[in-house]
N, C-alpha and C positions, 0 to 999 in steps of 0.2 A: 503494500499500499505507500504509495506517495504520501509526504508529509507536506508537501508544498515548498518546500526549503532545500530540495535535492537530495534528499535524505530517501531512503526506504527502512519503514517502520515492520518487524513481524506480525502479522496477524492469525493470532491464534484463536479458535474453537473454543472457546468455557474453559480458559488455558490449557488447552494442549496444543503442544507442538510437535504438530507433524514430518517437522525436519527434527526435533531431540531424535540423538541416539536410544533412548530408553525407550522411545515410542516408537521408533522400527522395529529394535528388538522384540519390544512385548508382540507388534502386529507381525512381524517373522515365525514368533515361536507359537503366537496363535495360527498362522497359516499354516505351518510343518505340524500341527497337530489335528489339523482339519485334512490335511490330507494324508497325512500319514494313518491316523486312528479313525475317520471318520469314510477318507472313499478310498481306500487301499484295504487297510482291517475290515473295517465293515462291510465291505463287499466280498468277503469270502466265503466260501462255503464250511471252511474249517469253524467259523465264528460263530458265535449265537447272533440272533435277531435281536433280541435286547436281554440283557443281564436283569430279569422282572425283580424286585422289589416289590413287598407289600405297600401301602402307603404310610405307617407308622413309619415303618422300617426307612422307607425312601425319606421322609422327612427327616427321620435321627440322624441317618448321613451326610446329607446334605445342610451344608451351614449357606444358611439364605440372611443371616444379619445383617442389617443395612446399617454400613457403618455412618457416624456424622463427617469422618476422617476421609473416608474412600478406605480404597483398599490397596496394597501393594501391588505391582503386576504379576510376582510368583502367585500373588495366594491367587490372584484373578486367573491365570494361565491356570490352576489347580483345579479352578471353578470350572472351569471349558473340560477339564478333564473328566469331573464330573459326569459333568450334561452331557458325557458323551458315554461313558461308560452306562448309565442308566438310560438313557433314553433309546427307545427303537431305532434299527438300522434300517430306514426305507429304504436305503439301495440295495441291502441283501439281496441276496437270489431266491430265497423262500422266504422275502416279506411279500403277503398278499393284503392289499386293499382295496375296498371299491371305491373310492375314492382318487391311490393313485400308487403309484409303485416306482421304482427307480429312480435313477437318480443321470442326467445325463451332461457331460463334460461342457460343454456348447451355451447348456443355459446354465448351468453354473457360473460359467465365467458372465452373464449378463447378469445376474442374480448379483454378482458380484459388483459387478461396475453401477447400475442401478442403485443397490443399495450405498457404496459408496458417494453418487454424486446425491444420494440424499434428497429426491425432488420428489415431485407427486407430476399428474396432470392434469390440475384445474384448469391452468392459464397456460395459453402458448407462453406467456412473460417466461414465466418459473419454469418453463419445459420447452421450449423449441423443437428440441428433437423429438423427444419425446412423443410430440403432440404429433408430429409429422410420422411419425413412425408408427403412429397407432392408425391415423387416417389410412396411410398406406396398407398397412394389415387388411383394415376392415374393408377398401376396395377390394385386395385379392379376393379376400372369403365372398367378396357379394357376388364380384366376377363367377366363383368356381359355384354359387349356388343359382348364378342367371341373375340375378340381379342386376341391370342394369343402372340404377337411379340407386341404390340404397344407402342405408348407413347403419348404425348403429353404435353399440358400446360395449367396452368388457367387462365384464364387470367382476368383485373382488372376491366374489362368492355365492355359493347355492344358494345361502338365504338371500340375499340381495339380488339374487337372478329369478327366485319364484314371484319376490316382492314386485319387483321390474315386469313380472310376465304376469300379475296377475292386477296390475296397474293398465297394462295394455291390453287385457280384456276386457278389464273396465272401460275403458277407453273406446272401443271396439262396439263394445251394446250402446254405450252411454254417451260420444264426444261431448253432452253440453257439459259435463262435470268439468271440462277444460276452463271455461269461459265462467260456469254458473257455481258450480263447487258442487258437494255432495246433497239431494234432497236430507230434510232435517223429517227424519222418520222414528216412531218407538216400533219398538219390537212387543 
């Protein structure tokens, strides 16, 4: 950031200097832990899908206290190890779920990029690239489905998708709700 006097001042996010050797080492340690213990070991048939513990035992195993003074990097890395140890390994070849399974390296890279940029798609000003990407994907999907002038939205989950479907169905049956609102009725 320029100070206006010809000098630059380092900008940090909430006191975190991402150029600090300590912070970089912490991030490198967590990255190595994720690659080694989640992406490699957790996808091996030789390891368990989950190291299951009942809820009471799991609460005793995990130190989830929140200190007003924060935590040392080593403590945070240990906490990450525990999260990995007792979590279901959804990338494991024997993990099956009705909603998801497996892990894609390219999708993971995209997730890391999106999380690092820490943006969302609510306006073009906040997220110009992702807004254009969303429009491009929607156009591609509409083309595949045969809609020449279609549009759409990406929903963050099944519950929101169901609510959106209910609103669309209501609008289809009673388009006046958009301008007049819902009629007051007694059940």
